[in-house]
N, C-alpha and C positions, 0 to 999 in steps of 0.2 A: 503493499498499500504506501503510495507517495505521499512526502510530507506535504502540508497545506504551505508551509514557510520554504524560503529559499534560501538556503543559510551559505550559500555562496556569495550572495548579493553582498558587495563593499556599504557597508553603512558609516555615517558620520553624525556624531553629537555636535550640534551648531547652537549658539545663542542667540540666534536671528529670530523673529516671529515668521512660521511657515502657513501659508495657504495658496488657492490655486492662483497661479501665474505672478507670484512674488516673484522677483529676482533677489539673487543675495550675493555678495562677493566673500569669498571665505578669508578667513584670518591667515597670515603668513604662514605660520607654521603648519596648518591644514591644507593650504595650498600647495606649499612644499609637498607634503604627503602624497597630494591628487595628482600633480604634474611631474614629479621626480621619483615617488616611488612606485605609484600603481600606474602611473602615467596613462591616466584617464583622456581619451582622444575628444577633440571638439565632437558633440551632439553623443558622447558617451552620458551613460546613465549610473545616476548613484543613489542611495536610499539614504533621507537625511530625517533627523528627528532632533527635539529640542526638548522633551521631557513635559511639553503643556499642548503642542499641536498635534499630536500623532505622527505616524511616519509617512514621508512625501518621496516619491518618484522625481527625482532632480535631472534636468538634462544639461551638461557643460554647454556654455555658450562662448563664442568667441571673444577673445579679450587681450588685455597686455601678455606680454613675454611671462611673467611672473602673477598674472593674474587668474583667479579661479572663479568665475562667473558661473552662477546655475540659475534656471528658471524652473518654479515647481511645476511639473505637470499634472499629477494625479495623487492623492491620497490614498495608500498601500493599506494602511491600518490606521483605526480612531484612537485615540487618545484613553487608555484605560483609567480607572480609579486609582489613587494614591494607594499604595500598599502599606499596610496599619504596621507590621509586624517590626518591631525594633531589637535590634542587636545592640546589647551596651556590653562594653570591651577595657580590660586594663589596658591602655594603649602598650605596644611592643615596639621594637628597634625597627627601622625603615623598611628593610627589606622582607621582613615577616610581615609588618603592619601593611604592605602594599599588598600582599598575598591575601592575608586574611580580608581585608577590605573588598577585593575583587570576588573573591569565593561568596562573602555573605551577601553582597549585590546579586552573583548567581544565583543562591539558594534562596531569595524572596524578602532580603531585609529592606524594608522602606523606611528606616530611620537607624543611622549610626550615631552612637553615642559613646564617646570617650568617659571612662568613670575611672577616676583615681581612687586608689586604694593603699592602705599602709603599705603594703610590699610592692607596690608598683614601681618599676624601675626605670620608667621614662613618663617624664611629667611633661615634656613639651610636645605638643602633637601639629603638624601642619597639615591644617584642614583644606589649604588649597590642594594639597598633593593627593589626599584622601579622597575629595571630588572628582580629582582628574583619574584617581584609579576606579573610581567607581563609574565614569562615564566609559573608561575604555573597557569595564566588563560589559557593561551594557551595549557597547558597539557591537562586540563580538558573540553576545547570546542572544541576539534578538530582543534585548527588554527595552519597555518602551518610559518607564517611570525611574526617574532618578531618587536616590534614596535624599532624603533630609540628612545632612550633615550637622549634628550638633559641638557647640564647645564643651570642651572638656569640664567637666565637676566632680568634685567630690561626692564618694559614695552616699554619705549621711544625706547630701543636699538632693542628689538625684533620688534615694528613697521617699524623701519628703514630696518631691515634687511630681512623683510618680502617680497618675490618676488611678482613683480608687478602683475603677471597671477594668482595669488591665489586669491580666494575669500574668505574674512574673514567675519565671522559672528559673533557678537557681541550680547550675550544674555543677555538682561538688562531688569531689574525689571522694570524699568520707562517707556519702551516703550508701545505704544498705542496698545490693544488688536488688533489682525488682524490673519489670515490665514496665519502660518509661513510654512506650506509644501507648498501652492500657491506660497510667496514670493521665498522660496529656487528653486521652479521649473522654476521662471522667471529667475532666476541669471543666467550669463554665466554657460557653463560646461567645470570646470575648478577645479583645487584640488581645496580644502578645508580646511583653518584653521579656528578651533571653539574656541571662547576664553569666558572661565569663570573667573568672578572676585573672591573678598575675599567675607566673608560674611558682611564685612562693607560697600559693595560695592565700586564704583570707585569713586576719587575726581573728583570735576569739570573739573579739566585742563585735566585728564585723559580721560573722557568722550567728550572733545571737540577733543582730537587729535582722539580719536575712530569714531566721527562722521565724519570727512574727510575721512574715506576709507572704512568703515565698512557697511555690510547690517545689519542693528538693527532688532532684533527678541524679541518678548514675547515668555516666556514659558508659559504665563497662569496669572490669576487673583492672584494668591498666591505667597509668597516671598518662595523661596525653598532654602534648604540648599544647599552648593556648590556643596557634592558629590552628591546629587539627580539631581541637574541642570544639571550636565554631564551625566546622563543617559538620562535625557528628552531629552537635546540638541542634544546627537548622535542619539539616537532613532530617533527625527524628519529629521535628515540629511539622516538617512537611508532610512527611509520612503518617502521620497521626490526623492530618487533614484539619489543623487549626486554621483559625482565620487568618486571613491575608491581609 
C-alpha cells in the first residue's frame, strides 16, 4: 500500500506568511541550501511551511544569482492543531541536547521546557539553537506544528505553574517495575507533561515534591541516559494513546 505522503520531497521551514499566489525570497542561508546544495532549478518545486499556514508547494522563480525566489502554488496540507504534549527536561550539553530536541519533536512534543534541578549540570540553554533543531526535525519528518520553546526555569517554579488539569508523568529510575502503558491508559484523558531529570537523578526533596503530584513510571530495569530516556518516555506515551 502506497504512503499518502511523499517523503522524498524537499521541505523547508520559513518565517514568511504563506498563501496562494504569495511570492517570497528565502533568507541567505536557506537560499544557499536551495541553490548550492540541492541545486533546485528555476521552475523546480519545493514544499514550504511556517508552523501557521499549513504546507505549500512552491515553484522557484527567476531571480538574482544568489536569490531564491518562490511563488506559492497550492496548499498540500492544512495546518493541524497545536500539539499539547509537553516535554520537560534537565538541560544537557550541546550535542546531546540537539539530539534530544530533535527526537522529542519527532515523537510529538508540542512544548519544550528546560527545567533546572539540583543536580542539573548545564544551566545555560541556547533557545535559538533549540528552535533551529526543532525546525530541522520538522523539515525531515513531515511535521507542520513547531513546538513552543520555553525559557529555562527552576523545577519548583515549573511545578507551581503547571496547570492543574495536566497529567504530570515523572520517569523515575527508582520506581518499581510495572506496566507503564497500562498505567498511562488508566490516567485521566488530559494533556500530558513528561519530566526527565538529570543524569545525577533528583534530590530527595525534589522527589518529595514530585511524588505529591506526578504519575511515577519506570522505564525498565536499566538506568538510561537522559537523551535515551526522552525517546523511551515519549514512545510509551504515544503507544498508550495519550492526548496529543
